[in-house]
VMD Tcl script that draws the C-alpha trace (Angstrom):
set ca {
  {-34.22 -0.66 15.79}
  {-33.09 -3.90 17.36}
  {-31.51 -4.89 14.05}
  {-29.17 -1.90 14.21}
  {-27.78 -3.04 17.56}
  {-26.74 -6.50 16.40}
  {-22.99 -7.04 15.89}
  {-23.62 -8.27 12.34}
  {-25.28 -4.98 11.42}
  {-22.50 -2.96 13.00}
  {-19.84 -4.92 11.12}
  {-21.82 -4.59 7.89}
  {-21.98 -0.81 8.36}
  {-18.24 -0.70 9.06}
  {-17.58 -2.68 5.87}
  {-19.72 -0.25 3.87}
  {-17.92 2.76 5.35}
  {-14.55 1.19 4.59}
  {-15.65 0.55 1.01}
  {-16.69 4.19 0.66}
  {-13.37 5.33 2.13}
  {-11.33 3.26 -0.31}
  {-13.47 4.43 -3.24}
  {-12.97 8.02 -2.14}
  {-9.19 7.47 -2.02}
  {-9.26 6.19 -5.59}
  {-11.33 9.08 -6.91}
  {-9.48 11.81 -5.02}
  {-6.13 12.96 -6.40}
  {-4.90 14.49 -3.14}
  {-2.34 11.74 -2.47}
  {0.19 9.92 -4.60}
  {-0.83 6.61 -6.17}
  {1.58 4.71 -3.91}
  {0.06 6.20 -0.75}
  {-3.47 5.61 -2.03}
  {-2.66 1.99 -2.89}
  {-1.05 1.35 0.49}
  {-4.03 2.90 2.29}
  {-6.49 0.87 0.23}
  {-4.56 -2.33 0.99}
  {-4.67 -1.55 4.71}
  {-8.40 -0.82 4.52}
  {-8.87 -4.12 2.68}
  {-6.92 -5.94 5.40}
  {-9.19 -4.46 8.06}
  {-12.23 -5.52 6.04}
  {-10.88 -9.07 5.67}
  {-10.27 -9.25 9.42}
  {-13.83 -8.13 10.11}
  {-15.23 -10.74 7.71}
  {-13.05 -13.52 9.15}
  {-13.93 -12.63 12.74}
  {-17.63 -11.91 12.36}
  {-18.95 -13.92 9.43}
  {-16.62 -16.92 9.61}
  {-17.12 -17.22 13.39}
  {-13.40 -17.09 14.18}
  {-14.11 -14.76 17.10}
  {-15.44 -17.81 18.97}
  {-12.66 -20.13 17.82}
  {-9.73 -21.17 19.98}
  {-7.14 -18.45 20.54}
  {-4.55 -20.34 18.47}
  {-6.79 -20.24 15.40}
  {-7.41 -16.53 15.91}
  {-3.65 -15.93 16.00}
  {-3.14 -18.04 12.87}
  {-5.79 -16.07 10.98}
  {-4.35 -12.74 12.10}
  {-0.82 -13.88 11.28}
  {-1.86 -15.05 7.84}
  {-3.59 -11.75 7.13}
  {-0.60 -9.75 8.35}
  {1.83 -11.83 6.27}
  {-0.23 -11.60 3.08}
  {-0.82 -7.87 3.45}
  {2.87 -7.22 4.17}
  {3.93 -9.35 1.21}
  {1.60 -7.61 -1.21}
  {2.63 -4.15 -0.01}
  {6.32 -5.08 -0.14}
  {6.07 -6.40 -3.69}
  {4.11 -3.35 -4.79}
  {6.30 -0.71 -3.15}
  {9.74 -2.24 -3.83}
}
mol new
graphics top color blue
foreach p $ca { graphics top sphere $p radius 0.5 }
foreach p [lrange $ca 0 end-1] q [lrange $ca 1 end] { graphics top cylinder $p $q radius 0.2 }
display resetview
């Protein structure tokens, strides 16, 4: 049970749940393709942030590097969504 309390296990479970959520959005026809794609891109951005913070040890990095990583992720996600939706 100790394994389930570790931050790595919690992040792994969150990544699995996010993967299931994005798969469900793709298989469910309750929203338009544009909305589904935007939601999946946002879920992917959250997953990338979790991976960068937890598995690449950025959570212990200097604050400036954390801001750079978050800024990069925000810029890339916004650019991809803008190109797709416009």
